[in-house]
C-alpha positions as a LaTeX table, in Angstrom:
\begin{tabular}{lrrr}
\hline
Residue & $x$ (\AA) & $y$ (\AA) & $z$ (\AA) \\
\hline
Met1 & 5.76 & $-19.33$ & 4.54 \\
His2 & 8.23 & $-16.71$ & 3.31 \\
Gln3 & 8.56 & $-18.58$ & 0.00 \\
Glu4 & 4.77 & $-18.65$ & $-0.42$ \\
Val5 & 4.60 & $-14.89$ & 0.13 \\
Asn6 & 7.30 & $-14.34$ & $-2.49$ \\
Gln7 & 5.45 & $-16.56$ & $-4.97$ \\
Ser8 & 2.31 & $-14.48$ & $-4.41$ \\
Arg9 & 4.28 & $-11.27$ & $-5.04$ \\
Ile10 & 5.73 & $-12.73$ & $-8.25$ \\
Arg11 & 2.25 & $-13.70$ & $-9.46$ \\
Ser12 & 1.07 & $-10.12$ & $-8.86$ \\
Met13 & 4.01 & $-8.82$ & $-10.87$ \\
Ser14 & 3.24 & $-11.22$ & $-13.73$ \\
Lys15 & $-0.39$ & $-10.09$ & $-13.82$ \\
Met16 & 0.73 & $-6.47$ & $-13.79$ \\
Leu17 & 2.99 & $-7.10$ & $-16.80$ \\
Leu18 & 0.11 & $-8.71$ & $-18.70$ \\
Glu19 & $-2.12$ & $-5.72$ & $-17.93$ \\
Met20 & 0.56 & $-3.30$ & $-19.14$ \\
Ala21 & 1.11 & $-5.37$ & $-22.28$ \\
Ser22 & $-2.60$ & $-5.02$ & $-23.08$ \\
Gly23 & $-2.40$ & $-1.24$ & $-22.67$ \\
Asn24 & $-3.80$ & $-0.90$ & $-19.15$ \\
Phe25 & $-1.47$ & 1.32 & $-17.12$ \\
Ala26 & $-4.01$ & 2.29 & $-14.44$ \\
Gly27 & $-3.21$ & $-0.52$ & $-12.00$ \\
Gln28 & $-0.51$ & $-0.63$ & $-9.34$ \\
Ile29 & 1.03 & $-3.44$ & $-7.28$ \\
Gln30 & 0.45 & $-3.20$ & $-3.54$ \\
Arg31 & 3.63 & $-2.55$ & $-1.56$ \\
Thr32 & 4.59 & $-5.02$ & 1.18 \\
Gly33 & 7.16 & $-2.98$ & 3.08 \\
Gln34 & 9.83 & $-5.65$ & 2.52 \\
Asn35 & 13.37 & $-4.42$ & 1.91 \\
Asp36 & 14.46 & $-6.82$ & $-0.83$ \\
Glu37 & 14.99 & $-7.15$ & $-4.58$ \\
Leu38 & 11.35 & $-8.02$ & $-5.27$ \\
Glu39 & 10.18 & $-4.84$ & $-3.58$ \\
Gly40 & 12.63 & $-2.89$ & $-5.73$ \\
Leu41 & 11.10 & $-4.45$ & $-8.84$ \\
Val42 & 7.60 & $-3.59$ & $-7.59$ \\
Ile43 & 8.63 & 0.06 & $-7.15$ \\
Thr44 & 10.10 & 0.12 & $-10.66$ \\
Met45 & 7.02 & $-1.48$ & $-12.25$ \\
Asn46 & 4.67 & 0.93 & $-10.50$ \\
Met47 & 6.82 & 3.84 & $-11.64$ \\
Val48 & 6.88 & 2.64 & $-15.26$ \\
Ala49 & 3.10 & 2.19 & $-15.27$ \\
Glu50 & 2.64 & 5.69 & $-13.85$ \\
Glu51 & 4.93 & 7.19 & $-16.50$ \\
Leu52 & 3.19 & 5.36 & $-19.34$ \\
Lys53 & $-0.24$ & 6.29 & $-18.01$ \\
Gly54 & 0.70 & 9.96 & $-18.08$ \\
Ala55 & 2.35 & 9.85 & $-21.50$ \\
Val56 & 0.75 & 11.75 & $-24.34$ \\
Phe57 & $-0.36$ & 9.44 & $-27.12$ \\
His58 & $-2.05$ & 10.62 & $-30.30$ \\
Ser59 & $-4.40$ & 8.21 & $-32.06$ \\
Gly60 & $-3.16$ & 7.45 & $-35.55$ \\
Phe61 & 0.43 & 8.36 & $-34.69$ \\
Ile62 & 1.86 & 6.62 & $-31.61$ \\
Asn63 & $-0.37$ & 3.73 & $-30.67$ \\
Pro64 & $-1.05$ & 2.59 & $-27.08$ \\
His65 & $-3.38$ & $-0.18$ & $-28.46$ \\
Ser66 & $-6.21$ & 0.89 & $-26.15$ \\
Asn67 & $-8.06$ & 3.95 & $-24.89$ \\
Asn68 & $-8.41$ & 4.80 & $-21.21$ \\
Lys69 & $-12.08$ & 5.56 & $-20.55$ \\
Gln70 & $-13.14$ & 7.27 & $-17.33$ \\
Leu71 & $-16.57$ & 7.43 & $-15.71$ \\
Ile72 & $-17.36$ & 3.75 & $-15.37$ \\
Gln73 & $-19.56$ & 3.72 & $-12.28$ \\
Ala74 & $-19.52$ & 0.74 & $-9.95$ \\
Thr75 & $-22.13$ & 0.79 & $-7.18$ \\
Leu76 & $-22.01$ & $-1.24$ & $-3.98$ \\
Ile77 & $-24.77$ & $-1.46$ & $-1.35$ \\
Leu78 & $-23.66$ & $-2.05$ & 2.26 \\
Asp79 & $-25.70$ & $-2.94$ & 5.33 \\
Glu80 & $-25.27$ & $-1.38$ & 8.78 \\
Asp81 & $-22.32$ & $-3.72$ & 9.43 \\
Phe82 & $-20.54$ & $-2.43$ & 6.30 \\
Thr83 & $-21.01$ & $-5.77$ & 4.52 \\
Ile84 & $-21.74$ & $-5.82$ & 0.77 \\
Lys85 & $-25.35$ & $-6.83$ & 0.09 \\
Gly86 & $-25.75$ & $-5.64$ & $-3.48$ \\
Tyr87 & $-23.86$ & $-4.36$ & $-6.53$ \\
Asn88 & $-24.37$ & $-3.36$ & $-10.14$ \\
Ser89 & $-22.96$ & $-5.07$ & $-13.23$ \\
Ser90 & $-20.18$ & $-2.49$ & $-13.62$ \\
Ser91 & $-18.53$ & $-3.59$ & $-10.38$ \\
Thr92 & $-16.21$ & $-5.83$ & $-12.39$ \\
Val93 & $-14.22$ & $-2.68$ & $-13.24$ \\
Leu94 & $-12.90$ & $-2.77$ & $-9.66$ \\
Gly95 & $-11.23$ & $-6.12$ & $-10.34$ \\
Tyr96 & $-13.78$ & $-8.58$ & $-8.91$ \\
Ile97 & $-16.25$ & $-11.05$ & $-10.35$ \\
Pro98 & $-19.78$ & $-10.31$ & $-9.02$ \\
Asp99 & $-20.15$ & $-13.48$ & $-6.93$ \\
Phe100 & $-16.96$ & $-12.63$ & $-5.07$ \\
Leu101 & $-18.43$ & $-9.41$ & $-3.67$ \\
Leu102 & $-21.59$ & $-10.67$ & $-2.01$ \\
Asp103 & $-21.42$ & $-10.75$ & 1.82 \\
Lys104 & $-17.83$ & $-9.53$ & 1.83 \\
Ala105 & $-16.76$ & $-6.87$ & 4.33 \\
Phe106 & $-16.12$ & $-3.73$ & 2.30 \\
Ser107 & $-12.87$ & $-3.19$ & 4.20 \\
Ser108 & $-11.49$ & $-6.45$ & 2.77 \\
Leu109 & $-11.41$ & $-4.87$ & $-0.71$ \\
Leu110 & $-9.16$ & $-1.94$ & 0.20 \\
Ser111 & $-5.42$ & $-1.31$ & 0.21 \\
Glu112 & $-3.67$ & $-0.62$ & 3.50 \\
Glu113 & $-3.59$ & 3.14 & 2.91 \\
Ser114 & $-7.29$ & 3.28 & 1.99 \\
Leu115 & $-8.20$ & 1.11 & 4.97 \\
Val116 & $-7.06$ & 3.94 & 7.24 \\
Leu117 & $-9.40$ & 6.36 & 5.42 \\
Trp118 & $-12.26$ & 3.86 & 5.51 \\
Lys119 & $-12.01$ & 3.45 & 9.28 \\
Glu120 & $-12.49$ & 7.21 & 9.61 \\
Val121 & $-15.47$ & 7.06 & 7.26 \\
Met122 & $-17.08$ & 4.25 & 9.30 \\
Glu123 & $-16.83$ & 6.33 & 12.46 \\
Glu124 & $-18.39$ & 9.32 & 10.71 \\
Leu125 & $-21.20$ & 7.18 & 9.24 \\
Leu126 & $-22.19$ & 6.03 & 12.73 \\
Leu127 & $-22.46$ & 9.63 & 13.92 \\
Glu128 & $-24.07$ & 11.37 & 10.94 \\
Pro129 & $-27.45$ & 10.08 & 9.61 \\
Asn130 & $-27.24$ & 12.31 & 6.50 \\
Tyr131 & $-23.63$ & 11.47 & 5.78 \\
His132 & $-22.12$ & 12.15 & 2.35 \\
Lys133 & $-18.47$ & 12.25 & 1.38 \\
Thr134 & $-16.34$ & 11.94 & $-1.76$ \\
Leu135 & $-12.77$ & 10.66 & $-1.61$ \\
Glu136 & $-10.30$ & 8.48 & $-3.47$ \\
Leu137 & $-10.00$ & 4.84 & $-2.40$ \\
Val138 & $-7.73$ & 2.15 & $-3.80$ \\
Tyr139 & $-9.18$ & $-1.34$ & $-4.31$ \\
Val140 & $-7.10$ & $-4.53$ & $-4.25$ \\
Gly141 & $-8.56$ & $-6.70$ & $-7.01$ \\
Glu142 & $-8.73$ & $-10.49$ & $-7.08$ \\
Asn143 & $-5.56$ & $-10.37$ & $-9.20$ \\
Lys144 & $-3.88$ & $-8.44$ & $-6.33$ \\
Leu145 & $-3.42$ & $-5.32$ & $-8.48$ \\
Leu146 & $-4.40$ & $-1.91$ & $-7.15$ \\
Ser147 & $-7.27$ & $-0.02$ & $-8.81$ \\
Pro148 & $-7.77$ & 3.61 & $-7.70$ \\
Ala149 & $-11.29$ & 5.03 & $-7.86$ \\
Phe150 & $-13.09$ & 8.19 & $-6.78$ \\
Cys151 & $-15.86$ & 7.16 & $-4.42$ \\
Ser152 & $-19.02$ & 8.92 & $-3.32$ \\
Ile153 & $-20.28$ & 7.49 & $-0.02$ \\
Tyr154 & $-23.70$ & 8.25 & 1.44 \\
Arg155 & $-26.46$ & 6.73 & 3.57 \\
Leu156 & $-29.96$ & 6.07 & 2.24 \\
Ala157 & $-32.86$ & 7.52 & 4.20 \\
Pro158 & $-34.83$ & 6.38 & 6.10 \\
Cys159 & $-33.13$ & 2.93 & 6.05 \\
Ser160 & $-29.61$ & 2.17 & 7.20 \\
Lys161 & $-28.23$ & 1.04 & 3.84 \\
Ile162 & $-24.98$ & 2.65 & 2.67 \\
Ile163 & $-24.23$ & 3.37 & $-0.99$ \\
Ile164 & $-20.68$ & 3.50 & $-2.34$ \\
Ser165 & $-20.51$ & 4.74 & $-5.91$ \\
Ser166 & $-17.01$ & 4.34 & $-7.38$ \\
Val167 & $-15.80$ & 5.90 & $-10.62$ \\
Ala168 & $-12.91$ & 3.87 & $-12.05$ \\
Thr169 & $-10.93$ & 3.46 & $-15.26$ \\
Ala170 & $-11.98$ & 0.97 & $-17.92$ \\
Ile171 & $-10.06$ & $-0.10$ & $-21.01$ \\
Glu172 & $-11.55$ & $-0.10$ & $-24.50$ \\
Glu173 & $-9.62$ & $-2.11$ & $-27.05$ \\
Thr174 & $-8.95$ & $-0.36$ & $-30.35$ \\
Ala175 & $-7.78$ & $-3.18$ & $-32.61$ \\
Leu176 & $-10.36$ & $-2.41$ & $-35.31$ \\
Lys177 & $-9.54$ & 1.27 & $-35.23$ \\
Asp178 & $-5.83$ & 0.40 & $-35.48$ \\
Asp179 & $-6.47$ & $-1.51$ & $-38.72$ \\
Phe180 & $-8.40$ & 1.43 & $-40.14$ \\
Thr181 & $-5.68$ & 3.88 & $-39.11$ \\
Arg182 & $-2.91$ & 1.75 & $-40.61$ \\
Ser183 & $-4.77$ & 1.52 & $-43.92$ \\
Arg184 & $-4.82$ & 5.32 & $-44.20$ \\
Arg185 & $-1.14$ & 5.90 & $-43.44$ \\
Gly186 & 1.50 & 6.23 & $-46.09$ \\
Asp187 & 4.69 & 4.21 & $-45.70$ \\
Gly188 & 6.81 & 7.34 & $-45.21$ \\
Arg189 & 4.59 & 8.76 & $-42.49$ \\
Ser190 & 4.42 & 5.41 & $-40.72$ \\
Ser191 & 8.21 & 5.22 & $-40.80$ \\
Asp192 & 8.49 & 8.70 & $-39.25$ \\
Met193 & 6.07 & 7.79 & $-36.48$ \\
Lys194 & 7.96 & 4.61 & $-35.72$ \\
Met195 & 11.17 & 6.63 & $-35.50$ \\
Ile196 & 9.61 & 9.10 & $-33.05$ \\
Gln197 & 8.22 & 6.19 & $-31.01$ \\
Asn198 & 11.78 & 4.83 & $-30.78$ \\
Val199 & 13.10 & 8.22 & $-29.67$ \\
Tyr200 & 10.37 & 8.41 & $-27.03$ \\
Asp201 & 11.26 & 4.93 & $-25.72$ \\
Tyr202 & 14.96 & 5.75 & $-25.77$ \\
Ile203 & 14.47 & 8.84 & $-23.61$ \\
Leu204 & 12.40 & 6.93 & $-21.03$ \\
Asp205 & 15.05 & 4.20 & $-20.91$ \\
His206 & 17.89 & 6.68 & $-20.31$ \\
Leu207 & 16.50 & 9.14 & $-17.77$ \\
Asp208 & 19.48 & 8.54 & $-15.48$ \\
Thr209 & 22.03 & 9.59 & $-18.12$ \\
Pro210 & 22.67 & 12.93 & $-19.87$ \\
Leu211 & 20.56 & 13.55 & $-22.96$ \\
Pro212 & 22.63 & 13.31 & $-26.17$ \\
Ser213 & 22.81 & 16.37 & $-28.39$ \\
Met214 & 20.22 & 16.73 & $-31.16$ \\
His215 & 22.97 & 15.97 & $-33.66$ \\
Glu216 & 23.83 & 12.72 & $-31.86$ \\
Leu217 & 20.16 & 11.72 & $-31.41$ \\
Ser218 & 19.42 & 12.27 & $-35.08$ \\
Arg219 & 22.47 & 10.15 & $-35.97$ \\
Ile220 & 21.35 & 7.33 & $-33.63$ \\
Phe221 & 17.89 & 7.18 & $-35.24$ \\
Gly222 & 18.93 & 7.79 & $-38.83$ \\
Thr223 & 17.23 & 11.13 & $-39.43$ \\
Asn224 & 18.10 & 14.82 & $-39.50$ \\
Glu225 & 17.87 & 17.30 & $-36.63$ \\
His226 & 15.12 & 19.39 & $-38.21$ \\
Lys227 & 12.78 & 16.43 & $-38.82$ \\
Leu228 & 13.51 & 14.99 & $-35.36$ \\
Lys229 & 12.66 & 18.21 & $-33.51$ \\
Leu230 & 9.67 & 19.04 & $-35.72$ \\
Arg231 & 8.02 & 15.59 & $-35.56$ \\
Phe232 & 8.56 & 15.23 & $-31.81$ \\
Lys233 & 7.12 & 18.70 & $-31.11$ \\
Leu234 & 4.13 & 17.93 & $-33.36$ \\
Leu235 & 3.29 & 14.73 & $-31.49$ \\
Phe236 & 4.07 & 15.63 & $-27.89$ \\
Lys237 & 3.51 & 19.42 & $-27.89$ \\
Thr238 & 6.87 & 19.94 & $-26.21$ \\
Ser239 & 10.54 & 19.88 & $-27.13$ \\
Ile240 & 12.70 & 16.79 & $-26.67$ \\
Tyr241 & 14.72 & 18.45 & $-23.91$ \\
Gln242 & 11.61 & 19.66 & $-22.04$ \\
Phe243 & 10.08 & 16.18 & $-22.26$ \\
Tyr244 & 13.30 & 14.61 & $-20.99$ \\
Thr245 & 13.53 & 17.02 & $-18.05$ \\
Ser246 & 9.85 & 16.61 & $-17.16$ \\
Glu247 & 10.08 & 12.81 & $-17.16$ \\
Arg248 & 13.20 & 12.87 & $-14.98$ \\
Leu249 & 11.37 & 15.04 & $-12.46$ \\
Lys250 & 8.32 & 12.74 & $-12.50$ \\
Lys251 & 10.63 & 9.80 & $-11.81$ \\
Ala252 & 12.23 & 11.71 & $-8.93$ \\
Arg253 & 8.86 & 12.63 & $-7.42$ \\
Phe254 & 7.74 & 9.00 & $-7.57$ \\
Leu255 & 10.93 & 7.84 & $-5.82$ \\
Ile256 & 10.46 & 10.48 & $-3.13$ \\
Gln257 & 6.87 & 9.33 & $-2.53$ \\
Gln258 & 7.55 & 5.60 & $-2.55$ \\
Thr259 & 11.02 & 5.15 & $-1.02$ \\
Thr260 & 13.21 & 6.35 & 1.84 \\
Ile261 & 16.18 & 7.11 & $-0.44$ \\
Ser262 & 17.85 & 10.44 & 0.35 \\
Phe263 & 16.98 & 13.49 & $-1.77$ \\
Lys264 & 20.57 & 13.82 & $-2.97$ \\
Thr265 & 20.71 & 10.20 & $-4.14$ \\
Ile266 & 17.34 & 10.51 & $-5.87$ \\
Ser267 & 18.55 & 13.60 & $-7.73$ \\
Leu268 & 21.57 & 11.62 & $-8.98$ \\
Met269 & 19.41 & 8.59 & $-9.88$ \\
Ser270 & 17.21 & 10.93 & $-11.92$ \\
Gly271 & 20.14 & 12.25 & $-13.94$ \\
Phe272 & 20.82 & 15.56 & $-12.19$ \\
Ser273 & 24.44 & 16.44 & $-11.52$ \\
Asp274 & 23.80 & 18.29 & $-8.26$ \\
Tyr275 & 20.97 & 18.64 & $-5.73$ \\
Pro276 & 20.53 & 22.47 & $-5.86$ \\
Asn277 & 19.91 & 22.31 & $-9.62$ \\
Phe278 & 17.45 & 19.44 & $-9.12$ \\
Ser279 & 15.67 & 21.33 & $-6.34$ \\
Arg280 & 15.19 & 24.45 & $-8.50$ \\
Lys281 & 13.85 & 22.50 & $-11.47$ \\
Phe282 & 11.54 & 20.44 & $-9.22$ \\
Lys283 & 9.99 & 23.63 & $-7.79$ \\
Thr284 & 9.56 & 25.08 & $-11.30$ \\
Glu285 & 7.93 & 21.88 & $-12.63$ \\
Phe286 & 5.48 & 21.13 & $-9.81$ \\
Gly287 & 5.07 & 24.43 & $-7.96$ \\
Tyr288 & 6.28 & 23.02 & $-4.64$ \\
Arg289 & 9.58 & 21.89 & $-3.15$ \\
Ser290 & 10.81 & 18.31 & $-3.25$ \\
Met291 & 11.00 & 18.27 & 0.55 \\
Asp292 & 7.27 & 19.12 & 0.69 \\
Val293 & 6.33 & 15.79 & $-0.93$ \\
Lys294 & 4.76 & 13.38 & 1.56 \\
Arg295 & 6.94 & 10.29 & 1.82 \\
Arg296 & 5.68 & 6.74 & 2.36 \\
Cys297 & 7.65 & 6.41 & 5.60 \\
Glu298 & 6.07 & 9.52 & 7.17 \\
\hline
\end{tabular}
């Protein structure tokens, strides 16, 4: 049984990697609560997806191969027993084929955390005939990946039907636009953009180590300091050092949220030499203290 569970977790991780390879960084893998190597990999993959999702890409310069499009509305119709009795064609954005949804309990689609919220909503729906609420729920798709969506929940009058309208992320491929963009680039400009892409990747891969000097970075990537700083600032609207610090703090915040590792250890894992320095920079970056972040174990 334990081996079957592990195989299922590995399949979810494989599907997540395929989604990320296609440019979709919106999904997450559901945590199991296990304290093993696989769970550590799940945490890392979720963190990488979150970092890539929040990265600043500029079309025609650094290419994510797809555009994230918001406002894809999936609508589900539930009966008084909270069973799905209808849906629109956009419901596939939640990670399900249409036939899968019919006559399913809505609760069976949700992650563990969202299931707690949904139980509260069900109680409120039974008490309030004119109920309406908007909140974020996380769906567990047929591929076992997590898909967050903002949901508006309300009851139709005078019948007892319940409408759940979910706004989720869809991916639009940009292969044709990529070809057009490439045809308009000069070789020199393309080479510069590739160099900056490599610098960007290098920083994300070395968040737990001190950032090399600008002189050393320019030597590593075969350019000069002026071009390196200018091109990076042009693309990412921030300096290399500010980007590096911001990404380290995002990594630390994710580890605080998703693990029970001590604050001091997280600060070291995120490349900070001491906890007081980490704490000050965290407060400056996010506007609240690291100890104010709600942890998964709480």
